C-alpha positions as CSV (number, residue, x, y, z in Angstrom):
1,X,6.3,15.9,-19.9
2,X,8.2,16.5,-16.7
3,X,12.0,16.7,-16.2
4,X,11.8,13.6,-14.1
5,X,9.9,11.8,-16.8
6,X,12.7,12.8,-19.3
7,X,15.3,11.7,-16.9
8,X,13.7,8.1,-16.4
9,X,12.6,7.5,-20.2
10,X,14.7,9.7,-22.5
11,X,14.2,7.1,-25.4
12,X,10.4,7.8,-25.1
13,X,11.3,11.6,-25.7
14,X,13.6,11.1,-28.7
15,X,10.9,8.7,-30.4
16,X,8.3,11.4,-29.8
17,X,10.3,14.2,-31.2
18,X,10.2,12.7,-34.7
19,X,6.4,13.5,-34.9
20,X,5.6,16.2,-32.2
21,X,6.9,18.8,-30.0
22,X,7.5,18.1,-26.2
23,X,6.7,20.5,-23.6
24,X,9.2,20.0,-20.6
25,X,7.8,21.0,-17.1
26,X,9.4,21.3,-13.7
27,X,7.3,21.4,-10.6
28,X,4.3,21.9,-12.8
29,X,5.8,24.9,-14.6
30,X,6.5,25.0,-18.2
31,X,10.4,25.4,-18.5
32,X,11.3,24.2,-22.2
33,X,10.1,23.3,-25.6
34,X,11.8,20.3,-27.3
35,X,11.4,20.2,-30.9
36,X,12.9,17.6,-33.4
37,X,14.9,19.0,-36.4
38,X,17.2,17.7,-39.0
39,X,21.0,18.5,-38.5
40,X,21.0,20.3,-41.6
41,X,18.2,22.6,-40.6
42,X,19.7,23.5,-37.3
43,X,20.5,27.3,-38.1
44,X,17.5,28.0,-40.1
45,X,15.4,26.4,-37.2
46,X,17.4,28.5,-34.5
47,X,16.9,31.7,-36.8
48,X,13.1,31.0,-37.1
49,X,12.7,30.5,-33.2
50,X,14.6,33.8,-32.4
51,X,12.5,35.7,-35.0
52,X,9.3,34.1,-33.5
53,X,10.5,35.1,-30.1
54,X,11.1,38.6,-31.0
55,X,7.5,38.9,-32.7
56,X,6.1,37.5,-29.4
57,X,8.1,40.1,-27.3
58,X,6.9,42.9,-29.7
59,X,3.4,41.8,-29.4
60,X,3.4,41.7,-25.6
61,X,5.2,45.5,-26.1
62,X,2.0,46.4,-28.1
63,X,-0.5,45.1,-25.6
64,X,1.3,46.7,-22.7
65,X,1.2,49.9,-24.7
66,X,-2.3,49.6,-25.3
67,X,-3.0,49.0,-21.7
68,X,-1.1,52.1,-20.8
69,X,-2.6,54.1,-23.5
70,X,0.6,55.0,-25.1
71,X,-0.3,53.4,-28.5
72,X,-2.3,56.3,-29.6
73,X,0.4,59.0,-29.5
74,X,0.6,60.8,-32.7
75,X,4.0,61.0,-34.6
76,X,4.1,64.9,-33.5
77,X,3.8,63.9,-29.8
78,X,6.4,61.4,-30.2
79,X,8.6,64.0,-31.6
80,X,7.8,66.3,-28.7
81,X,8.9,64.0,-26.4
82,X,12.2,63.3,-28.3
83,X,12.8,67.0,-28.4
84,X,12.0,67.4,-24.6
85,X,14.5,64.7,-23.8
86,X,17.0,66.2,-26.1
87,X,16.6,69.5,-24.3
88,X,17.8,68.0,-21.1
89,X,21.0,66.4,-22.0
90,X,22.7,64.3,-19.4
91,X,26.4,65.3,-18.5
92,X,28.6,62.6,-19.9
93,X,31.8,61.8,-18.1
94,X,34.9,60.2,-19.3
95,X,35.4,56.5,-19.2
96,X,38.6,55.2,-17.5
97,X,38.7,52.0,-19.9
98,X,38.8,52.3,-23.5
99,X,36.3,50.3,-25.7
100,X,37.8,48.4,-28.7
101,X,36.3,50.8,-30.9
102,X,37.0,54.4,-29.3
103,X,34.2,56.1,-31.3
104,X,31.6,53.9,-29.2
105,X,32.7,55.4,-25.9
106,X,30.4,58.3,-26.4
107,X,27.3,55.9,-26.4
108,X,28.4,54.1,-23.4
109,X,29.2,57.4,-21.5
110,X,25.7,58.8,-22.7
111,X,24.0,55.6,-21.4
112,X,25.7,55.5,-18.1
113,X,25.3,59.3,-17.3
114,X,21.6,59.3,-18.3
115,X,20.8,56.1,-16.2
116,X,19.7,54.1,-19.3
117,X,18.8,50.3,-18.8
118,X,20.9,49.4,-21.6
119,X,23.0,50.2,-24.7
120,X,21.3,48.7,-27.9
121,X,23.7,47.7,-30.7
122,X,24.2,45.4,-33.5
123,X,27.8,45.2,-32.7
124,X,27.9,44.1,-29.1
125,X,31.5,42.8,-29.5
126,X,32.7,46.5,-29.1
127,X,31.2,46.6,-25.8
128,X,33.2,44.1,-23.7
129,X,31.1,43.5,-20.3
130,X,34.2,44.1,-18.1
131,X,34.5,47.5,-19.7
132,X,31.0,48.7,-19.5
133,X,30.6,49.7,-15.8
134,X,27.8,47.3,-15.3
135,X,25.6,48.7,-18.2
136,X,23.9,46.1,-20.1
137,X,24.6,45.8,-23.8
138,X,21.8,44.0,-25.9
139,X,21.2,43.4,-29.6
140,X,17.9,44.9,-30.8
141,X,16.4,41.4,-30.9
142,X,17.5,40.6,-27.2
143,X,16.2,44.0,-26.2
144,X,12.8,43.4,-27.9
145,X,12.7,40.2,-26.0
146,X,13.7,41.8,-22.6
147,X,11.3,44.6,-23.1
148,X,8.5,42.1,-23.6
149,X,9.4,40.0,-20.7
150,X,9.7,43.2,-18.5
151,X,6.1,44.4,-19.7
152,X,4.7,41.1,-19.0
153,X,5.5,41.6,-15.2
């Protein structure tokens, strides 16, 4: 169903959501999936959707790894890469702003100094965007989704 059709005939969509999902398009491109849920299932449905998105992103990462040939790295090769990376530490520098948890500053400093794409943390509240000097801060689930999108191209 197009966005235009949704705008012109919303009642049809609401009726359809009782029995099936609706794929929403704009200019012929898929942009959303509308699915009917019961109010008391909202949080469970959102949780399931987020887990499914993370699994799809992880699958993309696995396929990308297979195309690159990196899925065949042994545990020893992975450990060697980690040791090599640790052998070339980036010089951290002090931050002019303080984070809510001062113990987290070292992770942000290391990410900034090393040119990392993001800080991955389960506690993103400790990294307010205005204090992160442009560094992305992501939850592990969001990182997997982002990585999958990047791998897809």
